[in-house]
ZADO-1210 file (C-alpha; in nm, 4 decimals, padded with zeros to 6 digits):
<atoms>
<atom x="00.0184" y="00.0108" z="00.0186" code="MET" pos="1"/>
<atom x="00.1490" y="00.3373" z="-00.0786" code="SER" pos="2"/>
<atom x="00.1743" y="00.5704" z="00.2034" code="ARG" pos="3"/>
<atom x="-00.0126" y="00.9115" z="00.1765" code="PRO" pos="4"/>
<atom x="00.2069" y="01.2385" z="00.0952" code="LYS" pos="5"/>
<atom x="00.3630" y="01.4518" z="00.3755" code="ALA" pos="6"/>
<atom x="00.2194" y="01.7726" z="00.4188" code="PHE" pos="7"/>
<atom x="00.2469" y="02.0404" z="00.1637" code="ASN" pos="8"/>
<atom x="00.4325" y="02.3237" z="00.1637" code="THR" pos="9"/>
<atom x="00.2445" y="02.5514" z="00.2934" code="LYS" pos="10"/>
<atom x="00.1363" y="02.3523" z="00.5521" code="ILE" pos="11"/>
<atom x="00.5038" y="02.3484" z="00.6663" code="LYS" pos="12"/>
<atom x="00.4913" y="02.7376" z="00.6377" code="ILE" pos="13"/>
<atom x="00.2151" y="02.7455" z="00.8499" code="ALA" pos="14"/>
<atom x="00.3835" y="02.5348" z="01.1358" code="PHE" pos="15"/>
<atom x="00.7013" y="02.7199" z="01.1424" code="ALA" pos="16"/>
<atom x="00.4850" y="03.0389" z="01.1695" code="LEU" pos="17"/>
<atom x="00.3068" y="02.9260" z="01.4523" code="TRP" pos="18"/>
<atom x="00.5744" y="02.7921" z="01.6404" code="TRP" pos="19"/>
<atom x="00.7433" y="03.1287" z="01.6246" code="THR" pos="20"/>
<atom x="00.4580" y="03.3144" z="01.7300" code="ALA" pos="21"/>
<atom x="00.4384" y="03.1168" z="02.0313" code="TRP" pos="22"/>
<atom x="00.8223" y="03.0969" z="02.0911" code="ALA" pos="23"/>
<atom x="00.7479" y="03.4571" z="02.1165" code="ALA" pos="24"/>
<atom x="00.4751" y="03.4641" z="02.3284" code="LEU" pos="25"/>
<atom x="00.6438" y="03.2443" z="02.6137" code="GLN" pos="26"/>
<atom x="00.9292" y="03.4942" z="02.5891" code="PHE" pos="27"/>
<atom x="00.7269" y="03.7675" z="02.6541" code="SER" pos="28"/>
<atom x="00.5504" y="03.6030" z="02.9669" code="VAL" pos="29"/>
<atom x="00.8708" y="03.4944" z="03.0994" code="LEU" pos="30"/>
<atom x="01.0575" y="03.8569" z="03.0562" code="TRP" pos="31"/>
<atom x="00.7238" y="03.9749" z="03.2312" code="GLY" pos="32"/>
<atom x="00.8019" y="03.7411" z="03.5265" code="TYR" pos="33"/>
<atom x="01.0954" y="03.9066" z="03.6099" code="GLY" pos="34"/>
<atom x="01.3703" y="03.6734" z="03.3790" code="LEU" pos="35"/>
<atom x="01.6170" y="03.8555" z="03.2097" code="THR" pos="36"/>
<atom x="01.6328" y="03.8817" z="02.7775" code="ILE" pos="37"/>
<atom x="01.9072" y="03.6063" z="02.7769" code="VAL" pos="38"/>
<atom x="01.7088" y="03.3555" z="03.0160" code="GLN" pos="39"/>
<atom x="01.3648" y="03.4113" z="02.8212" code="ALA" pos="40"/>
<atom x="01.5427" y="03.3539" z="02.5032" code="THR" pos="41"/>
<atom x="01.6974" y="03.0676" z="02.5829" code="VAL" pos="42"/>
<atom x="01.3773" y="02.8945" z="02.7602" code="ASP" pos="43"/>
<atom x="01.1414" y="02.9472" z="02.4932" code="SER" pos="44"/>
<atom x="01.4238" y="02.8763" z="02.2198" code="LEU" pos="45"/>
<atom x="01.4729" y="02.5277" z="02.3892" code="ILE" pos="46"/>
<atom x="01.1786" y="02.4790" z="02.5013" code="SER" pos="47"/>
<atom x="00.9586" y="02.4728" z="02.1794" code="ASN" pos="48"/>
<atom x="01.2489" y="02.3683" z="01.9723" code="TRP" pos="49"/>
<atom x="01.2252" y="02.0332" z="02.1674" code="LEU" pos="50"/>
<atom x="00.8376" y="02.0584" z="02.1634" code="LEU" pos="51"/>
<atom x="00.8228" y="02.1103" z="01.7902" code="ALA" pos="52"/>
<atom x="01.0493" y="01.8240" z="01.7410" code="GLY" pos="53"/>
<atom x="00.8136" y="01.5828" z="01.9345" code="CYS" pos="54"/>
<atom x="00.5362" y="01.7400" z="01.7489" code="CYS" pos="55"/>
<atom x="00.7268" y="01.6372" z="01.3988" code="LEU" pos="56"/>
<atom x="00.8092" y="01.3208" z="01.5405" code="LEU" pos="57"/>
<atom x="00.3980" y="01.2233" z="01.5901" code="ILE" pos="58"/>
<atom x="00.2813" y="01.3755" z="01.2330" code="ALA" pos="59"/>
<atom x="00.5908" y="01.1869" z="01.0761" code="ASN" pos="60"/>
<atom x="00.4898" y="00.8640" z="01.2168" code="ASN" pos="61"/>
<atom x="00.1545" y="00.8977" z="01.1306" code="MET" pos="62"/>
<atom x="00.2620" y="00.8635" z="00.7753" code="ARG" pos="63"/>
<atom x="00.3536" y="00.5144" z="00.8623" code="TYR" pos="64"/>
<atom x="00.0719" y="00.4092" z="01.0731" code="TYR" pos="65"/>
<atom x="-00.2676" y="00.5093" z="01.1124" code="LEU" pos="66"/>
<atom x="-00.4383" y="00.3727" z="01.4345" code="PRO" pos="67"/>
<atom x="-00.7771" y="00.2453" z="01.3823" code="GLY" pos="68"/>
<atom x="-01.0486" y="00.3890" z="01.5884" code="LYS" pos="69"/>
<atom x="-01.0075" y="00.1018" z="01.8195" code="GLU" pos="70"/>
<atom x="-00.6538" y="00.2079" z="01.8976" code="LYS" pos="71"/>
<atom x="-00.7140" y="00.5828" z="01.9870" code="TYR" pos="72"/>
<atom x="-00.5770" y="00.5397" z="02.3083" code="TRP" pos="73"/>
<atom x="-00.2417" y="00.4825" z="02.1527" code="TYR" pos="74"/>
<atom x="-00.2759" y="00.8221" z="02.0388" code="VAL" pos="75"/>
<atom x="-00.3158" y="00.9699" z="02.3638" code="LEU" pos="76"/>
<atom x="-00.0371" y="00.7189" z="02.5577" code="ALA" pos="77"/>
<atom x="00.2158" y="00.8557" z="02.2641" code="ILE" pos="78"/>
<atom x="00.1563" y="01.2119" z="02.3578" code="SER" pos="79"/>
<atom x="00.1316" y="01.1732" z="02.7428" code="LEU" pos="80"/>
<atom x="00.4756" y="00.9470" z="02.7005" code="ALA" pos="81"/>
<atom x="00.6483" y="01.1936" z="02.4788" code="LEU" pos="82"/>
<atom x="00.5136" y="01.5392" z="02.6818" code="SER" pos="83"/>
<atom x="00.6799" y="01.3530" z="02.9993" code="LEU" pos="84"/>
<atom x="01.0039" y="01.3209" z="02.8485" code="MET" pos="85"/>
<atom x="01.0066" y="01.6525" z="02.6629" code="TRP" pos="86"/>
<atom x="00.9430" y="01.7924" z="03.0240" code="LEU" pos="87"/>
<atom x="01.2161" y="01.5934" z="03.1827" code="LEU" pos="88"/>
<atom x="01.4687" y="01.6842" z="02.9284" code="VAL" pos="89"/>
<atom x="01.3915" y="02.0585" z="02.9104" code="VAL" pos="90"/>
<atom x="01.4155" y="02.0481" z="03.3373" code="ARG" pos="91"/>
<atom x="01.7742" y="01.9105" z="03.3123" code="VAL" pos="92"/>
<atom x="01.8783" y="02.1457" z="03.0335" code="ILE" pos="93"/>
<atom x="01.7782" y="02.4660" z="03.1639" code="LEU" pos="94"/>
<atom x="01.8436" y="02.3826" z="03.4941" code="GLY" pos="95"/>
<atom x="02.2369" y="02.2852" z="03.3758" code="SER" pos="96"/>
<atom x="02.1876" y="02.6030" z="03.2130" code="LEU" pos="97"/>
<atom x="02.1308" y="02.8313" z="03.4982" code="PHE" pos="98"/>
<atom x="02.2103" y="02.5981" z="03.7364" code="LYS" pos="99"/>
<atom x="02.3613" y="02.8694" z="03.9899" code="GLY" pos="100"/>
<atom x="02.0457" y="03.1405" z="03.9418" code="ASP" pos="101"/>
<atom x="01.8465" y="03.0250" z="04.2326" code="LEU" pos="102"/>
<atom x="01.5185" y="03.2514" z="04.1382" code="SER" pos="103"/>
<atom x="01.5514" y="03.1033" z="03.7910" code="TYR" pos="104"/>
<atom x="01.5207" y="02.7674" z="03.9014" code="SER" pos="105"/>
<atom x="01.1991" y="02.8437" z="04.1413" code="ALA" pos="106"/>
<atom x="01.0484" y="03.0270" z="03.8553" code="ILE" pos="107"/>
<atom x="01.1267" y="02.6877" z="03.6844" code="LEU" pos="108"/>
<atom x="00.9987" y="02.4842" z="03.9421" code="SER" pos="109"/>
<atom x="00.6765" y="02.6556" z="03.9725" code="ASN" pos="110"/>
<atom x="00.5654" y="02.6725" z="03.5941" code="SER" pos="111"/>
<atom x="00.6444" y="02.2292" z="03.5562" code="LEU" pos="112"/>
<atom x="00.2950" y="02.1815" z="03.5676" code="LEU" pos="113"/>
<atom x="00.1907" y="02.4551" z="03.3084" code="ILE" pos="114"/>
<atom x="00.4644" y="02.3422" z="03.1165" code="ARG" pos="115"/>
<atom x="00.3727" y="01.9646" z="03.1155" code="PHE" pos="116"/>
<atom x="-00.0274" y="02.0766" z="03.0532" code="GLY" pos="117"/>
<atom x="00.0507" y="02.2843" z="02.7521" code="VAL" pos="118"/>
<atom x="00.3138" y="02.0800" z="02.5917" code="GLY" pos="119"/>
<atom x="00.0477" y="01.8218" z="02.6154" code="LEU" pos="120"/>
<atom x="-00.2253" y="02.0238" z="02.4736" code="LEU" pos="121"/>
<atom x="00.0179" y="02.1242" z="02.1405" code="MET" pos="122"/>
<atom x="00.1366" y="01.7474" z="02.1193" code="LEU" pos="123"/>
<atom x="-00.2456" y="01.6499" z="02.1295" code="GLU" pos="124"/>
<atom x="-00.3701" y="01.9071" z="01.9204" code="MET" pos="125"/>
<atom x="-00.0659" y="01.8246" z="01.6340" code="VAL" pos="126"/>
<atom x="-00.1803" y="01.4482" z="01.6498" code="THR" pos="127"/>
<atom x="-00.5460" y="01.5133" z="01.5942" code="ALA" pos="128"/>
<atom x="-00.4302" y="01.7533" z="01.2568" code="MET" pos="129"/>
<atom x="-00.1979" y="01.4590" z="01.1714" code="SER" pos="130"/>
<atom x="-00.4196" y="01.1895" z="01.2051" code="LEU" pos="131"/>
<atom x="-00.7298" y="01.4047" z="01.0385" code="LEU" pos="132"/>
<atom x="-00.4841" y="01.5100" z="00.7277" code="TRP" pos="133"/>
<atom x="-00.3261" y="01.1573" z="00.6666" code="TYR" pos="134"/>
<atom x="-00.6939" y="00.9540" z="00.7162" code="SER" pos="135"/>
<atom x="-00.8001" y="01.2011" z="00.4756" code="GLN" pos="136"/>
<atom x="-00.5176" y="01.1332" z="00.2229" code="LYS" pos="137"/>
<atom x="-00.5143" y="00.7540" z="00.2469" code="GLU" pos="138"/>
<atom x="-00.9120" y="00.7359" z="00.2054" code="GLN" pos="139"/>
<atom x="-00.8312" y="00.9361" z="-00.1252" code="LYS" pos="140"/>
<atom x="-00.6098" y="00.7056" z="-00.2501" code="ASN" pos="141"/>
<atom x="-00.7927" y="00.4132" z="-00.1647" code="MET" pos="142"/>
<atom x="-01.1187" y="00.5986" z="-00.3737" code="GLU" pos="143"/>
<atom x="-00.8251" y="00.6793" z="-00.6638" code="GLU" pos="144"/>
<atom x="-00.7344" y="00.3127" z="-00.6859" code="ARG" pos="145"/>
<atom x="-01.0556" y="00.1967" z="-00.6844" code="LYS" pos="146"/>
<atom x="-01.1738" y="00.4297" z="-00.9301" code="ASN" pos="147"/>
<atom x="-00.9013" y="00.3094" z="-01.1322" code="ASP" pos="148"/>
<atom x="-00.9522" y="-00.0784" z="-01.0768" code="ALA" pos="149"/>
<atom x="-01.3127" y="00.0118" z="-01.2076" code="GLU" pos="150"/>
<atom x="-01.2352" y="00.1922" z="-01.5592" code="LYS" pos="151"/>
<atom x="-00.9806" y="-00.0983" z="-01.6628" code="LEU" pos="152"/>
<atom x="-01.2677" y="-00.3262" z="-01.5364" code="THR" pos="153"/>
<atom x="-01.5141" y="-00.1410" z="-01.7480" code="LYS" pos="154"/>
<atom x="-01.2858" y="-00.1083" z="-02.0558" code="GLU" pos="155"/>
<atom x="-01.1601" y="-00.4558" z="-01.9859" code="ALA" pos="156"/>
<atom x="-01.5318" y="-00.5406" z="-02.0281" code="GLU" pos="157"/>
<atom x="-01.5876" y="-00.3160" z="-02.3336" code="LEU" pos="158"/>
<atom x="-01.2883" y="-00.4609" z="-02.5358" code="PHE" pos="159"/>
<atom x="-01.4422" y="-00.8158" z="-02.4806" code="LYS" pos="160"/>
<atom x="-01.7881" y="-00.7049" z="-02.6193" code="LEU" pos="161"/>
<atom x="-01.6263" y="-00.5685" z="-02.9109" code="ARG" pos="162"/>
<atom x="-01.4319" y="-00.8787" z="-03.0181" code="GLN" pos="163"/>
<atom x="-01.6961" y="-01.0939" z="-02.9731" code="GLN" pos="164"/>
<atom x="-01.8335" y="-00.9545" z="-03.2062" code="LEU" pos="165"/>
<atom x="-01.6159" y="-00.9844" z="-03.4855" code="GLN" pos="166"/>
<atom x="-01.5473" y="-01.3813" z="-03.5314" code="PRO" pos="167"/>
<atom x="-01.9109" y="-01.4634" z="-03.5977" code="HIS" pos="168"/>
<atom x="-01.8894" y="-01.1611" z="-03.9050" code="PHE" pos="169"/>
<atom x="-01.5522" y="-01.3203" z="-04.0133" code="LEU" pos="170"/>
<atom x="-01.6759" y="-01.6710" z="-04.0047" code="PHE" pos="171"/>
<atom x="-01.9649" y="-01.5933" z="-04.1818" code="ASN" pos="172"/>
<atom x="-01.7599" y="-01.3658" z="-04.4667" code="SER" pos="173"/>
<atom x="-01.4937" y="-01.6387" z="-04.5268" code="LEU" pos="174"/>
<atom x="-01.8095" y="-01.9238" z="-04.5941" code="ASN" pos="175"/>
<atom x="-01.9222" y="-01.6828" z="-04.8273" code="SER" pos="176"/>
<atom x="-01.5884" y="-01.6296" z="-04.9885" code="ILE" pos="177"/>
<atom x="-01.5687" y="-02.0152" z="-04.9947" code="ASN" pos="178"/>
<atom x="-01.8674" y="-02.0392" z="-05.1862" code="ALA" pos="179"/>
<atom x="-01.8529" y="-01.8127" z="-05.4592" code="LEU" pos="180"/>
<atom x="-01.4672" y="-01.9275" z="-05.5346" code="ILE" pos="181"/>
<atom x="-01.5867" y="-02.1626" z="-05.7559" code="ALA" pos="182"/>
<atom x="-01.8481" y="-01.9891" z="-05.9104" code="VAL" pos="183"/>
<atom x="-01.8561" y="-01.6259" z="-05.8702" code="LYS" pos="184"/>
<atom x="-01.3970" y="-01.5560" z="-05.8466" code="PRO" pos="185"/>
<atom x="-01.4471" y="-01.1956" z="-05.9356" code="GLY" pos="186"/>
<atom x="-01.7021" y="-01.1292" z="-05.6453" code="GLU" pos="187"/>
<atom x="-01.4718" y="-01.3673" z="-05.3966" code="ALA" pos="188"/>
<atom x="-01.1931" y="-01.1531" z="-05.4932" code="ARG" pos="189"/>
<atom x="-01.4135" y="-00.8383" z="-05.4835" code="LYS" pos="190"/>
<atom x="-01.5331" y="-00.9483" z="-05.1179" code="MET" pos="191"/>
<atom x="-01.1795" y="-01.0517" z="-04.9579" code="ILE" pos="192"/>
<atom x="-01.0775" y="-00.6781" z="-05.0471" code="GLU" pos="193"/>
<atom x="-01.3741" y="-00.5330" z="-04.8997" code="GLN" pos="194"/>
<atom x="-01.3169" y="-00.7562" z="-04.5665" code="LEU" pos="195"/>
<atom x="-00.9595" y="-00.6874" z="-04.5603" code="SER" pos="196"/>
<atom x="-01.0652" y="-00.3135" z="-04.5268" code="ASP" pos="197"/>
<atom x="-01.3207" y="-00.3970" z="-04.3122" code="PHE" pos="198"/>
<atom x="-01.1172" y="-00.6042" z="-04.0566" code="LEU" pos="199"/>
<atom x="-00.8248" y="-00.2913" z="-04.0783" code="ARG" pos="200"/>
<atom x="-01.0227" y="-00.0287" z="-03.9917" code="GLY" pos="201"/>
<atom x="-01.1480" y="-00.2456" z="-03.6961" code="THR" pos="202"/>
<atom x="-00.7539" y="-00.2465" z="-03.5866" code="LEU" pos="203"/>
<atom x="-00.7496" y="00.1548" z="-03.6299" code="ARG" pos="204"/>
<atom x="-01.0526" y="00.1915" z="-03.4269" code="LYS" pos="205"/>
<atom x="-00.9379" y="-00.0859" z="-03.1398" code="GLU" pos="206"/>
<atom x="-00.7216" y="00.2910" z="-02.9609" code="ASP" pos="207"/>
<atom x="-01.0338" y="00.4970" z="-03.0097" code="GLN" pos="208"/>
<atom x="-01.3080" y="00.5450" z="-02.7796" code="GLN" pos="209"/>
<atom x="-01.5135" y="00.7997" z="-02.9948" code="TRP" pos="210"/>
<atom x="-01.5169" y="00.8395" z="-03.3642" code="VAL" pos="211"/>
<atom x="-01.7737" y="01.1059" z="-03.5784" code="ASN" pos="212"/>
<atom x="-02.0778" y="00.9453" z="-03.7021" code="LEU" pos="213"/>
<atom x="-01.9912" y="01.0529" z="-04.0326" code="SER" pos="214"/>
<atom x="-01.6885" y="00.7954" z="-04.0293" code="GLU" pos="215"/>
<atom x="-01.9016" y="00.5244" z="-03.8421" code="GLU" pos="216"/>
<atom x="-02.1109" y="00.5460" z="-04.1267" code="LEU" pos="217"/>
<atom x="-01.8123" y="00.4919" z="-04.3557" code="GLN" pos="218"/>
<atom x="-01.7732" y="00.2072" z="-04.1665" code="TYR" pos="219"/>
<atom x="-02.0917" y="00.0622" z="-04.1589" code="LEU" pos="220"/>
<atom x="-02.1256" y="00.1347" z="-04.5487" code="LYS" pos="221"/>
<atom x="-01.8061" y="-00.0977" z="-04.6335" code="LEU" pos="222"/>
<atom x="-01.9703" y="-00.3648" z="-04.3629" code="TYR" pos="223"/>
<atom x="-02.3497" y="-00.3118" z="-04.6028" code="LEU" pos="224"/>
<atom x="-02.1044" y="-00.3969" z="-04.9409" code="ASP" pos="225"/>
<atom x="-01.9772" y="-00.7094" z="-04.7932" code="ILE" pos="226"/>
<atom x="-02.3268" y="-00.8630" z="-04.6830" code="GLU" pos="227"/>
<atom x="-02.4333" y="-00.7302" z="-05.0069" code="LYS" pos="228"/>
<atom x="-02.1486" y="-01.0017" z="-05.1603" code="VAL" pos="229"/>
<atom x="-02.3240" y="-01.2531" z="-04.9811" code="ARG" pos="230"/>
<atom x="-02.7005" y="-01.1887" z="-05.0266" code="PHE" pos="231"/>
<atom x="-02.6758" y="-00.9975" z="-05.3715" code="GLY" pos="232"/>
<atom x="-03.0053" y="-00.7895" z="-05.5188" code="HIS" pos="233"/>
<atom x="-03.1858" y="-00.9368" z="-05.2218" code="ARG" pos="234"/>
<atom x="-03.0076" y="-00.6844" z="-04.9902" code="LEU" pos="235"/>
<atom x="-03.0400" y="-00.2913" z="-05.0163" code="SER" pos="236"/>
<atom x="-02.9476" y="-00.0142" z="-04.8015" code="ASP" pos="237"/>
<atom x="-03.1030" y="00.3728" z="-04.7509" code="GLU" pos="238"/>
<atom x="-02.8679" y="00.6080" z="-04.5355" code="ILE" pos="239"/>
<atom x="-03.0080" y="00.9357" z="-04.4169" code="ASN" pos="240"/>
<atom x="-02.7618" y="01.1351" z="-04.2090" code="CYS" pos="241"/>
<atom x="-02.8529" y="01.5028" z="-04.1433" code="ASP" pos="242"/>
<atom x="-02.5412" y="01.7511" z="-04.1436" code="ALA" pos="243"/>
<atom x="-02.5403" y="01.8576" z="-03.8270" code="SER" pos="244"/>
<atom x="-02.5353" y="01.4773" z="-03.6895" code="ALA" pos="245"/>
<atom x="-02.2529" y="01.3980" z="-03.8970" code="ALA" pos="246"/>
<atom x="-02.0293" y="01.5740" z="-03.6836" code="ALA" pos="247"/>
<atom x="-02.1696" y="01.3784" z="-03.3427" code="MET" pos="248"/>
<atom x="-01.9485" y="01.1291" z="-03.1438" code="LYS" pos="249"/>
<atom x="-02.0031" y="00.7561" z="-03.1201" code="VAL" pos="250"/>
<atom x="-01.8455" y="00.5267" z="-03.0213" code="PRO" pos="251"/>
<atom x="-01.7196" y="00.2865" z="-03.2760" code="PRO" pos="252"/>
<atom x="-01.8559" y="-00.0076" z="-03.4173" code="MET" pos="253"/>
<atom x="-02.1409" y="00.0658" z="-03.2087" code="LEU" pos="254"/>
<atom x="-02.3923" y="00.0196" z="-03.4967" code="LEU" pos="255"/>
<atom x="-02.2615" y="-00.2656" z="-03.6686" code="GLN" pos="256"/>
<atom x="-02.4615" y="-00.5425" z="-03.4543" code="PRO" pos="257"/>
<atom x="-02.7300" y="-00.3340" z="-03.4908" code="ILE" pos="258"/>
<atom x="-02.7748" y="-00.3963" z="-03.8838" code="VAL" pos="259"/>
<atom x="-02.6299" y="-00.7363" z="-03.8414" code="GLU" pos="260"/>
<atom x="-02.9057" y="-00.7613" z="-03.6310" code="ASN" pos="261"/>
<atom x="-03.1418" y="-00.6034" z="-03.8788" code="ALA" pos="262"/>
<atom x="-03.0005" y="-00.7962" z="-04.1804" code="ILE" pos="263"/>
<atom x="-03.0443" y="-01.1420" z="-03.9556" code="LYS" pos="264"/>
<atom x="-03.4321" y="-01.0947" z="-03.8598" code="PHE" pos="265"/>
<atom x="-03.4913" y="-00.9729" z="-04.2110" code="GLY" pos="266"/>
<atom x="-03.3268" y="-01.1604" z="-04.4547" code="LEU" pos="267"/>
<atom x="-03.2830" y="-01.5105" z="-04.3142" code="TYR" pos="268"/>
<atom x="-03.6285" y="-01.6014" z="-04.3017" code="ASP" pos="269"/>
<atom x="-03.8047" y="-01.4709" z="-04.6128" code="THR" pos="270"/>
<atom x="-03.6938" y="-01.5023" z="-04.9704" code="ILE" pos="271"/>
<atom x="-03.7747" y="-01.0798" z="-05.0586" code="ASP" pos="272"/>
<atom x="-03.5745" y="-00.8315" z="-05.1221" code="ASP" pos="273"/>
<atom x="-03.5303" y="-00.5950" z="-04.8009" code="ILE" pos="274"/>
<atom x="-03.4082" y="-00.2835" z="-04.7375" code="VAL" pos="275"/>
<atom x="-03.1981" y="-00.1676" z="-04.4702" code="ILE" pos="276"/>
<atom x="-03.2913" y="00.1916" z="-04.3494" code="ARG" pos="277"/>
<atom x="-03.0349" y="00.4124" z="-04.0962" code="ILE" pos="278"/>
<atom x="-03.1475" y="00.7304" z="-04.0082" code="SER" pos="279"/>
<atom x="-02.9650" y="00.9956" z="-03.8219" code="ALA" pos="280"/>
<atom x="-03.0463" y="01.3196" z="-03.6383" code="HIS" pos="281"/>
<atom x="-02.9612" y="01.5647" z="-03.3898" code="ALA" pos="282"/>
<atom x="-03.1599" y="01.5930" z="-03.0886" code="ASN" pos="283"/>
<atom x="-03.0268" y="01.9057" z="-02.8901" code="ASN" pos="284"/>
<atom x="-02.7570" y="01.7158" z="-02.7165" code="ASP" pos="285"/>
<atom x="-02.8163" y="01.3850" z="-02.8039" code="GLN" pos="286"/>
<atom x="-02.7474" y="01.2110" z="-03.1249" code="LEU" pos="287"/>
<atom x="-03.0492" y="00.9932" z="-03.2323" code="GLU" pos="288"/>
<atom x="-02.9812" y="00.6420" z="-03.4873" code="VAL" pos="289"/>
<atom x="-03.2688" y="00.4395" z="-03.5616" code="VAL" pos="290"/>
<atom x="-03.2428" y="00.1265" z="-03.7754" code="VAL" pos="291"/>
<atom x="-03.5464" y="00.0184" z="-03.9310" code="GLU" pos="292"/>
<atom x="-03.5942" y="-00.3352" z="-04.1197" code="ASN" pos="293"/>
<atom x="-03.8853" y="-00.5458" z="-04.2227" code="PRO" pos="294"/>
<atom x="-03.9744" y="-00.8775" z="-04.1395" code="PHE" pos="295"/>
<atom x="-04.2273" y="-01.1935" z="-04.2550" code="ASP" pos="296"/>
<atom x="-04.4741" y="-01.2175" z="-03.9703" code="PRO" pos="297"/>
<atom x="-04.5131" y="-01.5674" z="-04.0534" code="GLU" pos="298"/>
<atom x="-04.1579" y="-01.6776" z="-04.0512" code="THR" pos="299"/>
<atom x="-04.0027" y="-01.4581" z="-03.7822" code="SER" pos="300"/>
<atom x="-04.0602" y="-01.3218" z="-03.4753" code="ASN" pos="301"/>
<atom x="-03.8130" y="-01.0156" z="-03.4566" code="PRO" pos="302"/>
<atom x="-03.8532" y="-00.9998" z="-03.0370" code="LYS" pos="303"/>
<atom x="-03.5899" y="-01.3017" z="-03.1179" code="GLN" pos="304"/>
<atom x="-03.3676" y="-01.0336" z="-03.2728" code="GLY" pos="305"/>
<atom x="-03.3104" y="-00.8711" z="-02.9096" code="THR" pos="306"/>
<atom x="-03.0100" y="-01.1683" z="-02.8942" code="GLY" pos="307"/>
<atom x="-02.6359" y="-01.1407" z="-02.7985" code="PHE" pos="308"/>
<atom x="-02.6019" y="-00.8624" z="-03.0859" code="GLY" pos="309"/>
<atom x="-02.8217" y="-00.5829" z="-02.9447" code="LEU" pos="310"/>
<atom x="-02.7589" y="-00.6891" z="-02.5700" code="SER" pos="311"/>
<atom x="-02.4165" y="-00.6022" z="-02.6148" code="SER" pos="312"/>
<atom x="-02.4814" y="-00.3156" z="-02.7957" code="VAL" pos="313"/>
<atom x="-02.6905" y="-00.2311" z="-02.4563" code="ARG" pos="314"/>
<atom x="-02.3966" y="-00.3343" z="-02.2239" code="ARG" pos="315"/>
<atom x="-02.2054" y="-00.1248" z="-02.4058" code="ARG" pos="316"/>
<atom x="-02.3852" y="00.1966" z="-02.3545" code="LEU" pos="317"/>
<atom x="-02.4560" y="00.1420" z="-01.9981" code="GLN" pos="318"/>
<atom x="-02.0602" y="00.0533" z="-01.9507" code="LEU" pos="319"/>
<atom x="-02.0121" y="00.4031" z="-02.1022" code="LEU" pos="320"/>
<atom x="-02.2957" y="00.6546" z="-01.9834" code="TYR" pos="321"/>
<atom x="-02.4133" y="00.4249" z="-01.6843" code="ALA" pos="322"/>
<atom x="-02.7623" y="00.4582" z="-01.8521" code="ARG" pos="323"/>
<atom x="-03.0146" y="00.1282" z="-01.9480" code="SER" pos="324"/>
<atom x="-03.2478" y="00.3525" z="-02.1432" code="ASP" pos="325"/>
<atom x="-03.0738" y="00.4346" z="-02.4444" code="LEU" pos="326"/>
<atom x="-03.1327" y="00.1649" z="-02.6596" code="LEU" pos="327"/>
<atom x="-03.5064" y="00.0836" z="-02.7413" code="ASN" pos="328"/>
<atom x="-03.7060" y="-00.1573" z="-03.0280" code="THR" pos="329"/>
<atom x="-04.0347" y="-00.1673" z="-03.1242" code="ARG" pos="330"/>
<atom x="-04.2458" y="-00.3417" z="-03.4310" code="VAL" pos="331"/>
<atom x="-04.4936" y="-00.1289" z="-03.6532" code="GLU" pos="332"/>
<atom x="-04.6629" y="-00.3119" z="-03.9034" code="ALA" pos="333"/>
<atom x="-04.4074" y="-00.5417" z="-04.0645" code="ASN" pos="334"/>
<atom x="-04.1441" y="-00.3258" z="-03.9537" code="HIS" pos="335"/>
<atom x="-03.8841" y="-00.3895" z="-03.6862" code="PHE" pos="336"/>
<atom x="-03.6793" y="-00.0503" z="-03.5308" code="ILE" pos="337"/>
<atom x="-03.4250" y="-00.0017" z="-03.3353" code="THR" pos="338"/>
<atom x="-03.3513" y="00.3458" z="-03.1888" code="SER" pos="339"/>
<atom x="-03.0197" y="00.4162" z="-03.0356" code="VAL" pos="340"/>
<atom x="-02.9712" y="00.7358" z="-02.8028" code="SER" pos="341"/>
<atom x="-02.6275" y="00.8651" z="-02.7753" code="ILE" pos="342"/>
<atom x="-02.5591" y="01.1705" z="-02.5489" code="PRO" pos="343"/>
<atom x="-02.2835" y="01.3599" z="-02.6235" code="GLN" pos="344"/>
<atom x="-02.1279" y="01.4708" z="-02.3376" code="THR" pos="345"/>
<atom x="-01.8022" y="01.4117" z="-02.4311" code="ILE" pos="346"/>
</atoms>
């Protein structure tokens, strides 16, 4: 576990100014009680330097060891012990320096209880401030580590969702190419070139989190061209995009599973020609994309079209926007309609 950062420069300066002011106050009090300037100065400097050192010792200790709530008695015990040790050292040093001065010795002896109280109060105050400071820093570090872990988990899940879609499409395309090689080698060669361009575009987008809708639609058009080689004249498309929507941002490869779902449940259960319609428009701060495909009500159940493809899109949107209402499906007459709302919050 990483240690919390030590006090910043501003707090260190405030600490130094505080002890300077406190030493000056003690000097004025001692001088007012009849000590000479030299005696008051030496007493104030030695007492406060040693006490400040004890406070720094406790503050530094808190950086490496933060007691739990059940061990706060430990902090009190350490402060009490340090106060007694500090008072003993001060008594010995000052008594030795002014050994022959009876008046100073009397003032020193009579002030021991007050000195102990002041020292204990100072140590307890610094202890409480240090405990609060380092506890907040540790809590902040824990939250940052938690957020980083959640971010990595989310990114890993997003990557997994994107990767799960590619093998399915790749296998279908390779099977179609295999079927075309013998009867239509020219179309097979064209499909290989289109598949190569499609996969190259996929690799370029692996490190991108957002792309313009216009770029996403170009990528989607390439996917549809590949599928048209498979299904021939039976498949056609209409793509309508408002000028204001073209520059809006979308997660890369978000629309491909939706269109794949439309093709699957529009073409697989019918021999008729179908048209996949894709429309996009701006709605205030949201991008609205609608994918529409016809289906045969006698042979196809459109509700089955909400399998892995659409569920993966819904999951991606939930991970990116923390919302579960951005993808919706409905049936109107003989058409299955999928609508996606993409907030422009980036």
